N, C-alpha and C positions, 0 to 999 in steps of 0.2 A: 425611178420613182418620180412622179410629177410633183413639182413644188410651185409656190407662188412666184410670180415675176415681180419681185420688189427689190430695190437697190439694197445691197448688203449694208452700206454705210449710211447713206442719207438719200432716200428716194425723193424724186420730184413730186410735188403735190399739185393737184388740179382740183379746184372747187367747182362743183356743179352749180349751174344757174337755172332759173326758170321762173315763170309767173306764179303768183299766188293762186291757191285753189279757190274756187268759187263757192262761198258759203251759201249764197242765195237767200239768207235770212230765214231758212226753214229749220224747224226743230230737228234734232238728231233722229228722233223716232219716226218722223213723218215718212221718210222713204221706206223704212222697214214696214210700217203699217200699209203703205201703198202696195208693196211687193206681196205681202200676205193677202191683201184683198184681191189682187190680180190672180194669185194662185188659186184661191178659193173659188173665184168666179169661173176660172177655167175648169176646175174639178166639177163644179155643179153643172157645167155645160157639157161635160164628158170630153174635154179637149186636153190633149197632152200639152206640156209647157216645158220651157228650158230657162233656168235662171243662170245667167252669165254674169260673173263678177270677178274682178281682179283680186289679187292678194290683199287680204285685210278688209275686204268690203262686206263680209258677212254672209257667205254662201251657206255655211252650216247653221248659222243663226236663223236664216230664212227657213231652212228645212225644219229646225226644231219648232219655230214659231208656227209654221203651217201644221205640223203634227199636233201641237197643243190646241190649236183652233179646231182641228178636225175632231179631236177627242172630246172637246167641250160641246160639240154638236154631233155626236157620234151617229145617232139614228139617220141623219141626213146623208152621211157619207158611207156608213157601214150598216145597211138596213137589216142584215141577218146576223144573229148572235155569233155564228162561227167565223165571221169574216174579220180579217185583220189588214192593217196597212203594212206593206213590206218596205223596209228601208235597207237598201243594199249599200254596203260600205266596202272599203278595200283594206282595212286593218282591224284587228281585234280592239285596238284602243278606240277607234272611231265608233265601232259597234257598241262598246261598253258605255261610251259617253252618251250616245243616243238613248240607250236603255235607262241610264241614270237620269237624264234630263226629261224623260217622259214617265218618271216614277214607276218604272218596270210595268207599265200598262200591259195587260194581257192582249190588248188589241193592236199592239205594235210588234211586228216580227222584224227585228233588226239582226242582220247576218252579213257575213262577207259574201262576195259575189259567188264563190263556190258553194257556200252553205245554202244560199238562196236557190241556186240552180238545182242543186241536188234535192232540195225540198220540193221543187216542182217536178223533177224528172223521176224521182224514186218510186212513185206509185205505178209507173208504166214500165216495169222491168222487162217484160216480155218484148215490148216494142223497142226498148233500148237495145236489146241484144240483136234484133233484126237491123236496126240502124247502124250498129257497130260494124256489122258485116257489109251492109250496103255502102257505107261511107269509107270503107277500108281503114277504119280508125286503128285497128290492131293487126294490120296485114302481116307484119313481120313476126307476129306471135301466133298466127293461125295454124302454122305447120301443116298446110294442105287442107285443113278443115274448111268447109264451105258453109257451115251453119253453126250457130251457138244455141240452137233450140234445146231446152232442158237444162241449160247452165244457170247458175245464180250469178248476179252481178251486184257489186258493192262499190262504195267509194269511202275510203277511210284513210289510207296512208298517202294518197295522192300520187302513188307510183303505179304505172301501168303493168298489168300482169295477166296472163291467161294460164290456168292450170288445167290441162285437158284430162288429167287423171281424176281430179276431184270435181271437174266440171265447174270451175269457179272463175269469174272474170273480175279483175280489180281495175277500176277506172283511174286514170291519171288526172292531174289538175287540168291539163290542156284539153282533155277529152270533153269535159262538161260544156264549155262554150260551143264547141263544134256540134255536139248533140243538141244543145239548146237552140241553136240557130235553125236546125232542121225541124225541131218540134214546134217552134214558134211560127213556122211557115204553115202549120196546120190550123185552120180556123177552130176546130173542135178543141184542140189543146189550149188555144188562147182563151176560149170561152170557159173551159174548166179552171184555168189559172185565175180568170176574173171572178169566178165563184168564190175562190179562196181569198184572193188578194185583189179587190176592186181597184185599189190604188197602189202603185209601186213608185217609190222615190229612189233615185240612184244618186248617191253622193259621189263627187269626183267622176262624173260621167265620162270625162275625156280619157280615162284609163280603162273603160270597159273594153273587153276584147273586140277586135275589129269585126264589124258586121252584126254584133249582137244587139246594139241599140236599134238598128234598122229592122231587125227581125222582131224585136219586141213591139215595134210600132205596127207591124203587120203589113200586108200588101197594100200599096197606095190605091185608094178608091174603094176599098172594101169596108170602110168604117160604118157605112149605113146598114150593111147586112151581116157583118161578123162582129161579135162581142169580144172585147179585149180589155185587159187592165188599162186604166188611165195612168200614164207614166209622167212623172216629173223628174227632170234632169237638172242637177245642180253641179256647176263646175266652171272650168275656165280652160280652154284648149291650150293656152300658153303654158299651163302647168302640167302638161302631160308628162308622165314619168316613164311609162312602159312602152316598149316597142310593140308593133302589131296591135295597136289600140285604136279606139275611136277617133281621138283627136277632136278636131272641130266638127260639130254636128251640123251638117249642111241641110238636112231634111227640113222642108218648109212647114211640115205639119205641126210641130210643137210651137205654142205661142211663146215668142221671145220676151223675156223679162230681164231687166238689167238692174244691178245694184252698183252705185257709183260712189257712195260715201265711204271713204276709208276710215274706219274707226280705230285702226291700230297704229297708224304712223303719223309723225309730225309733218309739217308743211314741206320741208325740204325733201323728204323722202317721196311724198306724193307728187311733187313737182318733177322729180327724177323719173318716176314711173310714167307720168303723162308724157314726158319727152320721149321715152322709149316706146310708148304705146299710145299714140294720139287717137286711135280709133275707139278706145275704150277709156275715156278720160275719167278720172276720179276726183272727188272733192274731199276736203278735210272735214273732220268733225268740229263742231263749235268749241271755241276755247282752246284749240290745240296750239302747242308751241311751235316755234320756228324749226328747231332741230338743226342738224348738220349732216351733210353728206360730203365725204372727201374721197378722192380717188388717188391711189398711189400706183405709180407705174415705173418700169425699169427699162424703158427703151434704150437708154444710154449706158446700161450696165455693161462693163467691159470684161467681165470674167468669162471663164470657159463654160460653155453651156453643154447640155447633154446632146446625144445623137440618137440615131435610129428612131424608134416610134416615140421617143420622148425628145425629139429634136427641138432645140430652142429653149428647153426648160432649164431652170437652175438646178444644181445638185442639192442634196438634202441639207448639207451643212449651211450653204449660202441661203437656202430657202428658210431654214429654221431661224437663222440669225436675222433675216429680213422680217420675218413674222414678229419676232420679239421687238425689233426696232419700231415697227409700225405700231404695235400695241403700246409701247412706251410713249410714242409721239402723240397718238390720238388721246391717250389718257392725260398727258400733260397739257396739250393745247386745246382739246375739244371736250373731253368727258368730265374733267375736273372732279374725280371721284373722292379726292381727299385722302386716298390711301397712301401711307408712307412706305418708303423702301424702294429699292431699285429692281427688285425681282419681277420681271414681266409675268412669270408664271403665277406668282402670288396675286397679282392684279387680275389676271385672267380668271382666277378661281372665284372671283366675286359672283354671287348667285345671279345677278342681273346682267352679267356679261356672257355672251355666247360667241364662239369662234366657229364659223361655218366653213366647211371644206366641201369641195365639189364631189369628191370620191372618198371611199373608205381607204383607198391606197394612200392618200395624202395624210389622213389621220393616223394611219399605221406608221408613217414616217415620223410624225411628230411624237407619238407615244412609244415608239420603239418596238413594234411588233411586225416589222416588214416581212420577216421570214415566215411568220404565221400566215400573213396575207398571201404571200407568194406560194404557199403550199396548196392553195385551192384555186380551181378554175373560176368559180363563181363566188361572189360575196355572200350569197344566200347560204352557202354551205356552212359558213362559220358565224357570220353576223346574226343570222336567224336561227342558228343552231340546228340546221337540217341534218348535219352530220351527227350520227349517234354518239360518237366519242366526244365531240364538242358539247353536245347537250348534256352528257353525263358530267363532264367537268364543271360546267357553269350552273346547271340546274340541280345537281345532286351533291357532288363532292365538295365544291367550294362553299355552298350554304351550310353543309354539315360541319365543315371545319371551322366556319365562323361561329356556329353554335358551340363547338368544343372550346374555342378560345374564350367565349363568354360563359363557360362552365354550365351550359344548358345541355347536359348530356342526353336527356330524354329526347329533346328536339333533334340532337345530332343523330341518334339511332333512327328516329322516325324519318329523317331526311335520307339516310343511307338506304333504308329498306322500308317503305311505307306499309308493306304487308305484315310487319311484325318486328318487334325489337328482339335482337339476338340475346340469348340467355347469358348472363355473367354471374354464375353461381359458384365460382371457386376462385381462389387466388391465382391459379394457373391461367384461367380465362382472362382475368383482369390483366395479368402480365403480358398475355398474348396481344391484347389490344394496345397496351402501352408500347410494346415493341413495334407493332405495325405503325402506330401513329408517329413514333420517333423516326422510323425509316421514311415515312411519307413526308414528314416535315423537311428532312434533309434533301429528299428528291425534289420537292417543290422549290427549295431555295437554290440548289446548285445543279439539278439534273435537267433532263429533257422531258418532253411530253411522253415519250416512250418509256422512260424510267418510271414515271408516276403510273402510267397505264399498266405496266407489267406488274407493279406491286398490287394494284387493285384487282387485276385479273387472276393473280396467283393466290391471293388470300382466301380463306374459308370462313371469315368472320361475318360477312353479310352478303346478301344476294342482290338482285335488282340490276344486274349487268347483262341481262340476256341479249339486248340489242347490241351492246358493245362487243360481247363475245362473238356474236354473229358477224359484226363488222370486221372484227379481227380475223376470224376464220376465212372469210371471203377474200380479204386483202392479202393474207399470207399465202393462200392457195386458191387463186382465182380460177384455176382449171378444175377445181373440185366443186364449183358452184353448180346450181341446178342446170342440167343439160338443156332443158327447154329454154332457159334464159340465155344460153350460150349458142342457140341454134342459128344465129346469123352473125355476119361480120360486125354490124353496128352494136349488137348486144355485147359481143366479145370486146370491142373497143371501149365501150362504156365500163365494163368490168375492169379492164386493164387500167383505165384512167382513174377509177375510184381506188384501185389498189395503189397506184402511184401516189395519189393524194394522201392516202393513209400512211404510207412509208415516209413521205416528206413531212407530214405532221409529226410523226414520232421523233424526227430529228430536231425539231424546234425546241429551243430552250423554254422550259415551263414558265420562266419569268415573263416571256412574251404573252402567254395565255393569261397570266395574272394581270398584265397591263390591259389586255382586251377586256377582261372581266370587269375591271375597275371602270373602264370607259362605258361599257354597256350598262353598268349599274348607275350611270349618271353622275359619277364622281369626278368627271373632267369637264372642262368648258367646251370641248370639241363636239361637233355634230355635223352630219350631212344635212342638206336642205330637206331631204325626205324625212329625216328623223325628227325634225322640229316643226314640220308643216302645221300651220294653224296656231302655233304658240307665239307668245309675245315676250320680248326682252328689252330692257332699257338701253343696252349698248350692244352693238353687233359689229363684229369684224368678219367680213366675207372674203375668203381667200379664193381667187379665181385662177385656174390654171387650165392646161390643155389635157387634163387627166381623164376626160370622159369622151367616149367615142360619139355620143349623141349631141354634145354641146360644144360647138366651135366658138367659144366666147372670145378668145383672142382675135379671131378673124372678124367677129361681129364688132368688137370695140375698135379695131383698126379701121373699119369701114364706117364708123359712126359719123353721120353727116354733120353733127353739131360739134365736132372736135375743135373746129377753129374758134369756138366760143369759150373753150376752156382756158384756164390760166396757162400761159406758155404756148398755147396753140399746138400742143403735141398730140399725136394719136395716142389713145390710151390702151394699154394692154396690161394685164396682170392682176393685182390685188385690189379689191374694193373694200373700203371701210365705211360703214354706214352707221348712223346714230338714229335710232328710232325709239320713241317712247309710246 
């Protein structure tokens, strides 16, 4: 398990240096107003645009402000009653925020990238089926068929499937961008899309699936003859999260717009950002404080480090002790919270303090659910509750038991089975429930995930476990799954892998699942950078390690050209503690 590179006893400290941000004597709102004006001018001229801004500079605010300006002058931008502005996001949280901040306007269509693409593609199902065949999107599931004419096509579960008996096609998440790229290459499709959505805003454009942005812009040079939606892209290619995504948008057609005033961070943080990224310098907001940035590193730590793919990392015990030491140190010397006591965890639990980890693996180590993390190949399976068993535990069982502890029995029954409360019309029925809940409480406290799962699968008191039962059946007997789904080696390997995950999950202590549930419920100070993107905290401890394949931060810090300017002159690797208000 990867851990932070911080000295277990007393890390060396290097304070960052840098020049003051340029206030320029301009009001805080001036840049925001200029950006909105540039966006509206581009839209009126039918030109695409790209708003590029670093962390804290207000990309989402620019998107919302532009939306509000468009809605205030709607006939100019949406001349027909049926037309709407499309806002493409990458999380349900971002989507809901846009909906809320535009007062649920019926003229704003805010959706995730997949929801938006399906909205555009779904009216053309016959053509979709032909493209599926032409693009070999489901080659492994065609079973020798050369046509899907007469089949129905849907997108609901996000998993790819073809049922030749019922003549049904189920699209997967990754199929939609591939199909959309092909459709956007057709001038008629872009014109029809423009009829519905004359304006399309894309938030966090850098994570758009590779090639999709360029497809949305159309073929270069055909702007004068082919009608398309006018696209606005809001993002920062440095903040790309996903693989096989757009990243930096190099196309010259969108008008570039920059936001440079960091409204979130104090001067020391902005100075650090500008040192790291001089090509997109930021300025501070008026009246901002100085703040503090401190870097803790363990170049001289002499303990035994891990090997293999975690080569050079500290073990969990040393990493955990180091994190506690750093939290104590920054609190005593820099944060001055005034909290009494010596327990670092108590201090970390203050609402305005956030401890950022690079990966879910590191958080699992801190909170004690390493085996649960190790049971799955991908974080999404358990963090996003894509696994049906995990979804049942955290979205159904645990909320129901919380209602029971609070003596809200009606709410408990509703949570367990939304289709209807089970009848309790006799002392025997009541005793049956009491016996089940007693066994369940004991299994949760001392048993495994499998123990709890078996109790739920065996009981006859409530239903609502259809997906869990199917998950259990396929995992216990993968050879008995749908023969069509097992018709090739890759499908067989996927089924075997899911079965292995399920068996490993069953062996995990249920206490680890409770620790994860507490974390996902926001009851711990820990988070990944993805989970708190766009939020603000008074005090931040960022723990940097080698635990992510995409981010080679130790190497980046070791090669930092300004390392000689740091206190002690040491190359910096390891954990970063920042203070930003």
